C-alpha positions as CSV (number, residue, x, y, z in Angstrom):
1,M,43.9,-96.6,-20.4
2,D,47.2,-94.7,-21.1
3,V,47.3,-92.2,-18.2
4,T,50.6,-90.8,-19.4
5,R,49.4,-89.9,-22.8
6,E,46.3,-88.3,-21.3
7,R,48.4,-86.0,-19.1
8,E,50.5,-85.0,-22.0
9,K,47.5,-83.7,-24.0
10,P,48.0,-80.0,-24.6
11,K,45.5,-77.5,-23.1
12,R,43.2,-75.5,-25.3
13,S,44.1,-71.8,-25.5
14,A,41.6,-68.9,-25.1
15,P,39.7,-68.2,-28.4
16,Y,40.8,-64.5,-28.5
17,S,43.9,-62.7,-27.3
18,P,43.6,-60.4,-24.2
19,W,43.8,-57.2,-26.3
20,I,40.9,-58.3,-28.4
21,M,38.9,-59.1,-25.3
22,S,39.6,-55.7,-23.9
23,A,38.5,-54.0,-27.2
24,L,35.3,-56.1,-27.3
25,K,34.5,-55.0,-23.7
26,V,34.3,-51.4,-24.8
27,L,31.6,-52.5,-27.3
28,K,29.6,-54.3,-24.7
29,P,26.0,-52.9,-24.8
30,P,24.3,-51.7,-21.6
31,E,22.4,-54.2,-19.5
32,N,18.6,-54.4,-20.0
33,I,18.0,-52.2,-17.0
34,T,16.5,-48.8,-16.6
35,V,17.9,-45.8,-14.7
36,S,15.3,-46.2,-11.9
37,E,16.1,-50.0,-11.6
38,W,19.8,-49.4,-11.5
39,A,19.3,-46.7,-8.8
40,D,17.2,-49.1,-6.7
41,K,19.9,-51.7,-7.0
42,F,23.1,-49.7,-6.6
43,R,22.5,-46.2,-5.4
44,I,23.3,-45.3,-1.8
45,L,22.6,-41.7,-0.6
46,S,25.4,-40.0,1.4
47,P,24.8,-38.1,4.7
48,K,26.4,-35.1,2.9
49,D,23.8,-35.2,0.2
50,S,20.5,-36.3,1.9
51,A,18.5,-35.8,5.0
52,A,17.6,-39.5,4.8
53,P,20.9,-41.3,3.9
54,G,20.9,-44.9,2.9
55,R,19.6,-47.0,0.0
56,W,17.7,-45.2,-2.7
57,H,14.1,-46.2,-3.2
58,T,12.3,-44.8,-6.3
59,S,9.0,-45.8,-4.6
60,L,9.4,-42.9,-2.2
61,T,9.4,-40.4,-5.1
62,P,7.4,-42.2,-7.7
63,Y,7.1,-39.1,-9.9
64,L,10.8,-39.4,-10.7
65,K,10.6,-42.8,-12.3
66,F,9.4,-41.8,-15.8
67,P,11.7,-38.8,-16.1
68,M,14.7,-40.9,-15.1
69,D,13.8,-43.8,-17.5
70,C,13.5,-41.3,-20.4
71,F,17.3,-41.3,-20.2
72,N,17.1,-44.9,-21.6
73,D,15.0,-43.9,-24.6
74,L,17.2,-43.8,-27.7
75,H,15.1,-41.3,-29.4
76,I,15.1,-38.7,-26.6
77,K,18.1,-36.4,-26.8
78,D,17.1,-33.5,-24.5
79,I,15.4,-33.7,-21.1
80,T,14.2,-30.6,-19.2
81,F,13.0,-31.0,-15.6
82,I,11.4,-27.9,-13.9
83,A,10.8,-28.5,-10.2
84,G,10.2,-26.8,-6.9
85,T,12.0,-27.5,-3.6
86,Q,12.0,-30.8,-1.7
87,L,11.3,-33.0,-4.7
88,G,14.6,-34.8,-5.3
89,K,15.4,-33.3,-8.7
90,T,19.2,-33.1,-8.0
91,V,19.3,-36.8,-6.9
92,M,17.4,-37.7,-10.0
93,E,20.0,-36.1,-12.2
94,Q,22.8,-37.8,-10.3
95,N,21.1,-41.2,-10.8
96,M,21.3,-40.6,-14.6
97,M,25.0,-39.7,-14.3
98,A,25.7,-42.9,-12.2
99,Y,23.8,-45.1,-14.7
100,A,25.9,-43.6,-17.6
101,I,29.2,-44.3,-15.8
102,D,28.3,-47.9,-15.1
103,Q,26.2,-49.0,-18.0
104,D,26.7,-46.7,-21.0
105,P,30.0,-44.8,-20.5
106,G,31.0,-41.7,-22.5
107,P,32.7,-38.4,-21.9
108,M,30.5,-36.3,-19.6
109,L,30.3,-32.5,-18.9
110,I,28.5,-31.2,-15.8
111,V,27.8,-27.5,-15.8
112,Y,27.1,-25.5,-12.6
113,P,26.5,-21.7,-12.3
114,T,30.1,-21.1,-11.0
115,D,33.4,-22.8,-10.7
116,K,33.2,-22.7,-6.9
117,L,29.9,-24.5,-6.9
118,A,31.3,-27.1,-9.3
119,E,34.2,-27.7,-6.9
120,F,31.9,-27.9,-3.9
121,T,29.5,-30.3,-5.6
122,S,32.4,-32.6,-6.8
123,Q,33.8,-32.9,-3.3
124,N,30.5,-33.2,-1.4
125,R,28.0,-34.8,-3.7
126,I,29.5,-36.5,-6.8
127,Q,32.6,-38.2,-5.3
128,P,30.6,-39.5,-2.2
129,M,28.1,-40.9,-4.6
130,I,30.8,-42.8,-6.5
131,Q,32.5,-44.1,-3.3
132,L,29.2,-45.5,-1.9
133,S,28.3,-47.4,-5.1
134,E,30.2,-50.6,-5.7
135,P,30.1,-50.6,-9.5
136,L,31.1,-46.9,-9.7
137,R,33.9,-47.3,-7.1
138,Q,35.4,-50.2,-9.1
139,K,35.6,-48.0,-12.3
140,F,36.8,-44.9,-10.5
141,D,40.5,-44.0,-10.9
142,D,41.2,-42.0,-7.8
143,E,44.9,-41.4,-8.5
144,R,44.4,-39.7,-11.9
145,S,41.3,-37.8,-10.8
146,Q,41.2,-34.1,-9.8
147,R,38.5,-32.1,-8.1
148,L,37.1,-30.9,-11.4
149,E,38.0,-33.9,-13.6
150,L,37.1,-37.4,-12.5
151,Q,38.7,-40.3,-14.4
152,F,37.1,-43.7,-14.8
153,T,38.2,-46.8,-16.7
154,D,36.1,-46.1,-19.7
155,M,35.3,-42.3,-19.5
156,Y,35.9,-39.1,-17.7
157,I,33.7,-36.4,-16.1
158,A,34.5,-32.7,-16.4
159,L,32.8,-30.3,-13.9
160,V,32.8,-26.7,-15.0
161,G,31.3,-23.3,-14.1
162,A,29.1,-21.5,-16.6
163,N,31.3,-18.5,-16.1
164,S,34.3,-20.2,-17.7
165,P,33.8,-20.1,-21.5
166,S,37.2,-21.8,-22.2
167,N,36.2,-24.9,-20.2
168,L,32.8,-25.1,-21.8
169,S,34.2,-25.2,-25.3
170,S,37.4,-27.2,-24.9
171,R,36.3,-30.8,-25.4
172,P,33.8,-33.1,-27.2
173,V,31.4,-34.9,-24.9
174,R,28.5,-37.3,-25.2
175,Y,26.6,-36.3,-22.0
176,V,25.9,-32.8,-20.7
177,F,24.2,-32.2,-17.4
178,F,23.1,-28.6,-16.4
179,D,22.2,-27.8,-12.8
180,E,20.2,-24.7,-11.8
181,I,20.6,-23.2,-15.3
182,D,18.4,-20.2,-14.5
183,K,21.4,-18.9,-12.4
184,F,23.7,-19.1,-15.4
185,P,25.1,-15.9,-16.9
186,K,23.4,-15.2,-20.2
187,W,26.7,-14.4,-21.9
188,T,30.2,-15.6,-21.2
189,G,32.5,-12.8,-22.4
190,G,32.4,-12.3,-26.2
191,E,31.2,-15.8,-26.9
192,A,27.8,-17.5,-27.1
193,G,25.8,-18.3,-24.0
194,P,26.9,-21.2,-21.7
195,L,24.1,-23.5,-22.8
196,E,24.9,-23.0,-26.5
197,L,28.7,-23.5,-25.8
198,A,28.2,-26.7,-23.9
199,E,25.6,-28.2,-26.2
200,E,27.9,-27.5,-29.2
201,R,30.3,-30.1,-27.7
202,T,27.8,-33.0,-28.3
203,K,27.5,-32.6,-32.0
204,T,29.8,-35.5,-33.0
205,F,27.8,-38.0,-30.8
206,Y,24.7,-39.5,-32.4
207,N,23.7,-41.0,-29.0
208,R,24.1,-37.7,-27.0
209,K,22.0,-36.8,-24.0
210,I,21.4,-33.3,-22.6
211,V,19.8,-32.9,-19.2
212,K,18.7,-29.6,-17.7
213,V,17.4,-29.3,-14.1
214,S,16.3,-26.1,-12.3
215,S,13.7,-24.1,-10.6
216,P,12.4,-21.3,-12.9
217,T,12.9,-17.5,-12.5
218,L,11.3,-15.6,-15.4
219,K,9.6,-16.7,-18.6
220,T,12.7,-15.6,-20.5
221,G,14.9,-17.8,-18.3
222,N,16.8,-20.8,-19.6
223,I,14.7,-23.5,-18.0
224,W,11.3,-22.1,-18.9
225,Q,12.5,-21.7,-22.5
226,G,13.4,-25.4,-22.4
227,W,9.8,-26.1,-21.3
228,E,8.3,-23.9,-24.1
229,T,10.5,-25.4,-26.8
230,A,10.0,-29.0,-25.8
231,E,8.2,-31.3,-28.3
232,A,6.4,-33.1,-25.4
233,R,5.5,-31.3,-22.2
234,Y,4.4,-33.4,-19.2
235,Q,2.7,-32.7,-15.9
236,Y,1.9,-35.2,-13.1
237,F,-1.7,-36.0,-12.6
238,V,-2.9,-37.7,-9.4
239,P,-6.3,-39.4,-8.7
240,C,-8.7,-38.1,-6.1
241,P,-9.1,-40.7,-3.4
242,H,-12.9,-40.0,-3.3
243,C,-14.0,-39.6,-6.9
244,G,-11.0,-41.0,-8.8
245,E,-10.7,-38.1,-11.2
246,Y,-7.2,-37.2,-12.2
247,Q,-5.9,-33.7,-11.7
248,I,-2.8,-31.7,-11.0
249,F,-2.3,-30.1,-7.5
250,S,-3.1,-26.4,-7.7
251,L,-2.9,-23.5,-5.1
252,K,-6.4,-22.4,-5.9
253,N,-7.7,-25.7,-4.4
254,L,-5.8,-25.1,-1.1
255,H,-8.1,-23.6,1.6
256,W,-7.7,-22.2,5.1
257,P,-9.8,-19.9,7.4
258,Q,-10.1,-16.4,6.0
259,E,-8.6,-14.6,8.9
260,A,-6.0,-17.2,9.8
261,T,-2.4,-16.3,10.4
262,A,0.4,-18.2,8.7
263,E,0.9,-20.5,11.7
264,E,-2.9,-21.1,12.0
265,A,-3.2,-21.8,8.3
266,G,-0.3,-24.3,8.6
267,C,-2.3,-26.3,11.1
268,S,-5.8,-25.9,9.5
269,A,-5.2,-25.9,5.7
270,E,-6.9,-28.5,3.7
271,Y,-6.9,-29.5,0.0
272,L,-10.2,-29.8,-1.8
273,C,-10.6,-32.0,-4.9
274,G,-11.2,-29.8,-8.0
275,H,-13.9,-32.2,-9.2
276,C,-16.0,-33.4,-6.2
277,G,-14.9,-30.9,-3.6
278,Q,-14.1,-33.5,-1.0
279,T,-11.3,-32.9,1.5
280,I,-8.0,-34.6,0.7
281,D,-5.9,-35.4,3.7
282,D,-2.1,-35.4,3.9
283,R,-2.2,-39.1,4.7
284,Q,-3.8,-39.8,1.4
285,K,-1.2,-37.9,-0.7
286,M,1.4,-40.7,-0.8
287,Q,-1.0,-43.2,-2.4
288,M,-2.1,-40.5,-4.8
289,L,1.6,-40.1,-5.8
290,R,2.0,-43.8,-6.3
291,D,-1.1,-43.9,-8.6
292,G,-0.1,-40.8,-10.4
293,Q,0.6,-40.5,-14.2
294,W,2.7,-38.2,-16.3
295,R,0.5,-36.9,-19.0
296,A,1.4,-34.7,-22.0
297,V,-0.3,-31.3,-21.8
298,N,0.4,-30.6,-25.5
299,E,0.1,-32.7,-28.6
300,P,3.5,-34.1,-29.5
301,K,4.0,-35.0,-33.2
302,G,5.8,-38.2,-33.9
303,R,8.5,-39.4,-31.6
304,P,9.7,-36.4,-29.5
305,R,13.4,-35.8,-29.2
306,K,13.0,-33.0,-26.6
307,V,10.8,-33.6,-23.5
308,A,10.1,-31.5,-20.5
309,F,8.6,-32.1,-17.1
310,H,7.0,-29.7,-14.6
311,L,6.4,-30.4,-10.9
312,S,5.6,-28.2,-8.0
313,S,6.4,-28.7,-4.3
314,F,2.8,-29.8,-3.8
315,Y,4.0,-33.3,-4.8
316,S,6.8,-33.5,-2.2
317,P,6.3,-36.3,0.3
318,W,8.2,-34.2,2.9
319,L,5.8,-31.2,2.7
320,S,2.3,-31.1,4.0
321,F,-0.6,-29.0,2.5
322,G,-0.2,-26.8,5.6
323,D,3.5,-26.2,4.9
324,I,2.5,-24.7,1.6
325,A,-0.3,-22.6,3.0
326,R,2.1,-21.3,5.7
327,K,4.8,-20.4,3.2
328,F,2.3,-18.6,0.9
329,L,0.9,-16.5,3.7
330,E,4.4,-15.6,4.9
331,S,5.3,-14.5,1.4
332,K,2.3,-12.9,-0.2
333,D,2.8,-9.4,1.3
334,F,6.4,-9.1,0.2
335,P,7.1,-9.2,-3.5
336,E,10.6,-10.5,-3.1
337,K,9.4,-13.4,-1.0
338,L,6.4,-14.0,-3.2
339,M,8.7,-14.3,-6.2
340,N,10.7,-17.0,-4.3
341,F,7.4,-18.8,-3.5
342,I,6.3,-18.8,-7.1
343,N,9.7,-19.8,-8.4
344,S,10.9,-22.3,-5.8
345,W,7.6,-23.8,-4.5
346,L,5.1,-23.5,-7.4
347,A,7.9,-24.0,-10.0
348,E,6.4,-21.3,-12.1
349,P,8.1,-18.3,-13.7
350,W,7.6,-14.9,-12.1
351,E,5.6,-12.9,-14.6
352,D,7.4,-9.6,-14.8
353,K,4.6,-7.2,-15.5
354,A,6.9,-4.2,-15.4
355,N,7.7,-4.5,-19.1
356,R,4.0,-4.1,-20.1
357,L,2.7,-1.7,-17.4
358,R,-0.2,0.4,-18.7
359,S,-2.1,3.2,-17.2
360,D,-5.1,0.9,-16.7
361,V,-3.0,-1.2,-14.3
362,I,-2.8,1.9,-12.1
363,R,-6.5,2.5,-12.4
364,T,-7.3,-0.9,-10.9
365,K,-5.6,0.3,-7.7
366,Q,-8.2,3.0,-7.0
367,L,-10.0,2.9,-3.7
368,P,-13.1,4.9,-2.6
369,Y,-11.5,7.8,-0.8
370,E,-11.0,11.3,-2.0
371,R,-7.8,13.0,-3.1
372,G,-6.3,14.8,-0.1
373,A,-7.7,12.3,2.4
374,M,-6.6,8.8,3.5
375,P,-8.0,5.7,5.2
376,A,-8.0,5.6,9.0
377,A,-5.6,2.7,8.9
378,A,-2.8,5.1,7.7
379,Q,-0.2,5.7,10.4
380,L,2.6,7.8,8.7
381,L,2.8,10.2,5.8
382,T,5.7,10.7,3.4
383,C,6.3,13.1,0.6
384,G,8.5,12.7,-2.5
385,V,9.6,15.7,-4.5
386,D,11.2,15.6,-8.0
387,V,13.1,18.8,-8.6
388,Q,13.2,20.2,-12.2
389,L,15.1,23.2,-13.5
390,D,12.3,25.7,-12.8
391,H,9.4,23.7,-11.2
392,F,8.7,20.7,-9.0
393,W,6.6,17.5,-9.0
394,Y,5.4,16.0,-5.7
395,S,3.3,13.1,-4.4
396,V,2.2,12.5,-0.8
397,R,1.6,8.9,0.3
398,A,0.2,7.4,3.5
399,W,1.6,4.1,5.0
400,G,0.2,1.4,7.2
401,P,1.1,-2.1,8.4
402,H,2.5,-4.6,5.8
403,M,3.9,-1.7,3.8
404,T,0.3,-1.0,2.6
405,S,0.2,2.5,1.1
406,W,-2.4,5.0,-0.2
407,L,-1.8,8.0,-2.5
408,V,-3.0,11.1,-0.7
409,D,-2.1,14.0,-3.0
410,Y,0.0,14.8,-6.0
411,G,0.7,17.7,-8.4
412,R,3.1,20.3,-9.7
413,A,4.6,23.1,-7.7
414,E,6.1,26.2,-9.1
415,T,8.2,27.6,-6.2
416,W,9.9,26.5,-3.0
417,A,7.1,28.2,-1.1
418,D,4.7,25.9,-2.8
419,V,6.8,22.9,-1.8
420,E,6.9,24.2,1.8
421,A,3.1,24.5,1.8
422,V,2.7,20.9,0.6
423,I,4.9,19.4,3.3
424,N,3.4,21.6,6.1
425,R,-0.2,21.0,5.0
426,N,-2.8,19.3,7.2
427,Y,-4.2,16.0,5.8
428,A,-7.3,14.3,7.4
429,D,-8.2,10.7,7.5
430,T,-11.7,9.3,7.1
431,N,-12.3,9.7,10.9
432,G,-11.3,13.4,10.7
433,E,-8.0,13.0,12.5
434,I,-5.4,15.5,11.3
435,R,-2.0,14.3,10.1
436,M,1.1,16.0,8.7
437,V,4.0,14.8,6.6
438,N,6.5,12.9,8.7
439,L,9.3,12.9,6.2
440,A,9.9,14.4,2.8
441,C,12.7,13.2,0.4
442,I,13.7,15.8,-2.1
443,D,15.7,14.9,-5.2
444,S,19.0,16.8,-5.3
445,G,19.9,16.0,-8.9
446,Y,18.8,19.5,-10.1
447,N,19.5,22.8,-8.3
448,T,21.6,20.9,-5.7
449,D,22.5,24.0,-3.7
450,E,18.9,25.2,-3.5
451,V,17.8,21.7,-2.3
452,Y,20.5,21.6,0.4
453,Q,19.5,25.1,1.5
454,F,15.8,24.2,1.7
455,C,16.5,21.0,3.6
456,A,18.8,22.8,6.1
457,E,15.9,25.2,6.8
458,H,13.5,22.4,7.3
459,M,15.7,19.7,8.9
460,D,12.7,18.5,11.0
461,V,10.9,17.1,8.0
462,A,13.0,17.3,4.8
463,I,16.1,15.5,3.6
464,P,18.1,15.5,0.3
465,S,18.2,12.4,-1.8
466,K,19.9,11.3,-5.0
467,G,19.6,8.2,-7.2
468,S,22.8,6.1,-7.6
469,S,24.2,5.5,-11.0
470,T,25.5,2.1,-9.9
471,A,23.7,-0.8,-8.2
472,L,23.8,-0.8,-4.4
473,K,23.8,-3.8,-2.1
474,S,21.0,-2.2,0.0
475,R,18.2,0.1,-1.0
476,Y,20.0,3.2,0.2
477,S,23.2,4.5,1.9
478,V,23.9,7.7,3.9
479,T,26.6,10.3,3.4
480,V,27.3,13.3,5.7
481,L,27.8,16.4,3.5
482,D,30.7,18.7,4.1
483,K,29.7,21.3,6.7
484,G,31.0,24.2,4.7
485,T,28.9,23.4,1.6
486,G,26.2,21.0,2.8
487,Y,25.1,22.5,6.1
488,G,26.0,19.3,7.9
489,L,23.1,17.5,6.2
490,R,22.9,13.8,5.5
491,L,22.5,12.9,1.8
492,Y,20.5,9.7,1.2
493,L,21.8,7.9,-1.9
494,F,19.3,5.3,-3.1
495,D,19.2,2.5,-5.8
496,P,16.4,3.6,-8.1
497,N,16.2,0.2,-9.8
498,Q,15.4,-1.5,-6.5
499,L,12.7,1.0,-5.6
500,K,11.1,0.8,-9.0
501,D,11.2,-3.0,-8.7
502,Y,9.3,-2.5,-5.4
503,I,6.5,-0.6,-7.2
504,A,6.3,-3.2,-10.0
505,G,6.1,-6.0,-7.4
506,R,3.4,-4.3,-5.3
507,L,1.2,-3.9,-8.4
508,H,0.7,-7.7,-8.2
509,V,-1.2,-7.2,-4.9
510,D,-5.0,-6.6,-5.2
511,A,-6.2,-3.1,-4.3
512,G,-7.0,-2.8,-0.6
513,A,-5.3,-6.0,0.4
514,P,-2.4,-6.0,3.0
515,G,0.7,-4.9,1.3
516,S,-1.1,-3.2,-1.6
517,W,-0.1,0.0,-3.4
518,N,-3.3,2.1,-3.7
519,V,-4.4,5.3,-5.3
520,C,-7.4,7.6,-4.6
521,R,-10.6,7.6,-6.7
522,D,-10.8,9.6,-9.9
523,I,-7.0,9.4,-10.4
524,E,-5.8,11.6,-13.3
525,Q,-4.5,10.0,-16.5
526,E,-1.3,12.1,-16.3
527,Y,-0.4,10.5,-13.0
528,C,-1.0,7.0,-14.4
529,D,1.0,7.6,-17.6
530,Q,4.0,9.0,-15.7
531,V,4.2,6.1,-13.3
532,C,4.1,3.8,-16.3
533,A,6.7,5.8,-18.3
534,E,9.6,3.3,-17.8
535,Q,10.2,-0.4,-18.5
536,R,12.8,-2.8,-17.2
537,V,15.5,-3.9,-19.8
538,E,18.6,-6.1,-19.7
539,K,21.9,-4.5,-20.4
540,K,25.3,-6.1,-20.9
541,D,28.6,-4.4,-20.0
542,K,32.0,-4.8,-21.7
543,K,32.8,-7.8,-19.5
544,G,29.6,-9.6,-20.5
545,R,27.9,-9.1,-17.2
546,V,24.1,-8.7,-17.5
547,S,22.1,-6.3,-15.3
548,R,18.4,-5.3,-15.4
549,V,17.7,-1.6,-15.2
550,W,14.8,0.8,-15.7
551,E,14.7,3.1,-18.7
552,K,12.1,5.3,-20.3
553,V,9.8,3.7,-22.8
554,T,10.6,6.5,-25.1
555,S,13.0,9.4,-24.8
556,H,10.2,11.9,-24.6
557,A,8.2,10.1,-21.8
558,R,7.7,12.1,-18.6
559,N,8.4,10.0,-15.5
560,H,8.2,12.7,-12.8
561,Y,5.5,11.0,-10.7
562,L,7.5,7.7,-10.8
563,D,10.5,9.6,-9.4
564,T,8.3,11.1,-6.6
565,E,7.0,7.7,-5.7
566,T,10.5,6.2,-5.5
567,N,11.3,9.0,-3.1
568,N,8.2,8.1,-1.1
569,I,9.5,4.5,-0.8
570,L,12.9,5.8,0.3
571,A,11.2,8.0,3.0
572,A,9.1,5.0,4.1
573,E,12.3,2.8,4.5
574,I,14.0,5.5,6.5
575,L,11.0,5.8,8.8
576,G,10.9,2.0,9.3
577,V,7.4,1.7,7.9
578,R,7.9,-2.1,7.3
579,Y,7.9,-2.5,11.1
580,L,4.5,-0.9,11.7
581,I,2.0,-3.2,13.4
582,E,-1.8,-3.2,13.6
583,P,-3.1,-0.9,16.4
584,E,-4.6,-2.7,19.3
585,S,-8.4,-2.4,19.3
586,K,-9.7,-0.7,22.4
587,P,-12.2,-2.6,24.5
588,A,-15.7,-1.2,24.4
589,P,-16.5,0.7,27.6
590,K,-18.7,-1.1,30.1
591,P,-22.2,0.4,30.7
592,A,-22.2,2.6,33.8
593,E,-23.7,1.0,36.8
594,K,-26.4,2.7,38.9
595,E,-24.8,4.2,42.0
596,K,-25.6,2.2,45.0
597,G,-26.9,3.8,48.2
598,W,-25.1,3.5,51.5
599,L,-27.6,0.8,52.7
600,G,-26.6,-1.7,50.0
601,G,-28.1,-0.3,46.9
602,V,-31.8,0.4,47.8
603,G,-31.4,3.9,46.4
604,E,-33.0,7.1,47.4
605,N,-36.5,5.7,48.3
606,W,-35.1,3.4,50.9
607,L,-38.0,4.2,53.2
């Protein structure tokens, strides 16, 4: 054998040049792996991003598997995920982002409510996710990246705030991720809304993906509109461990002792199956989640391109049934807290009934006590007076614990003497105990000098008030009037929109329940109509900022009793009614013992 000739044999060159191989690499299809499989293999949770850092396991939150894997479906272009707290919705969205970076790269836009939140999330959530994942770290170009623009070998990620229209409309992208979209401004300057601006950037990509994640606010909010317009809407059904029937978790099936406090309910609450009525224990919930199924609650036609998912905090592995009962009882007496519970825990929109209040809504708040009287539970009395050019409107309201209130009296007064008689009148409760008005708030918008004069003469019970034309950070503020013209009085400037929101919120509470807003029996129609004379509307200023204010339903509507009731709420806040507590019940007197004689109780006939 000729060894020399064998050594001189030329080596075979590579079949393609390096630049062709680099170009072919771009066309490489993604691996046959789903988002959930990729996350189980490569995702590491950062201590900055999770209370349980370490390797990601989809099995701990099995309800996230199907929504994540919808990202792999070529037909689905739009994914909406409505969820409560403690469910992992943000991590789910990040898993989709990470999969796209590694397996199916393309220009990406992530939209947050504000630029500051975008910067914070980039530094504390997105970049730690990249550094902790080996395939992402290899593709990340740290030197060329900035806080709001992350560069990779095959793509880039732009992080923007919904309040920056120029950033939303400046570049074409294949992927758009929205986070907490119900906190987005509805308009951005003179342009379209942030959702429309961002989605417009994906038009040139046939394989685009749009993902929206948020807790809801109102039915008109962005995320709930995504739910209602979806072609396929899914809810998570779990099987009862006793009868096997599939159902969704619901607040109506959560039970606790009737008189239990929030803490007691947290320890004793139990969930009952909606089919067999058997008690479901917290220890059984995890297996129910593993056996659960996403089921369409509508009838999708064909292959859906827009899908939506709805999930409440009932499904959280980190929350017990008692946690939910405790949170509900802590929230139910306070409309602002109840709204947060409904939005962030039940993942349902707050139904704003203010826009469709009718007089029959007020009639449902009647209780069996006569006008001029009040229940024995009342502890304080307030009076609100609406001043007109030549007459007055007034209402007197009694208050008890939990801001529960009862309408005592109302009407029209013709003179200041009539107003004086109203605030100095004796009112009796159902036990016959006499009470008087503790504080009267008198609107000073009309006849201002006369209002100041009257309040100066009745400083022990009357104060001037005025509705603010601009929004206040608190419900009211106090200004000391000039001694020369204002008699040294304090003028209480209040936010009428906040106080009217309060009334609208209290109308959600059943009549007679703690925190309810009640009226006396045989309430007059005029009172009901005037309280319902306004509706809440959205207004946009010249800078595109949106606010929600109360306006008359029609320009001719009379709203005097609504104004008197806002003054009643102001008086209640000044008096500190929200801090009233239930009176201690007095122990029943012990029966008198028979007087003992001096010889040890033998009595008078000791002989």
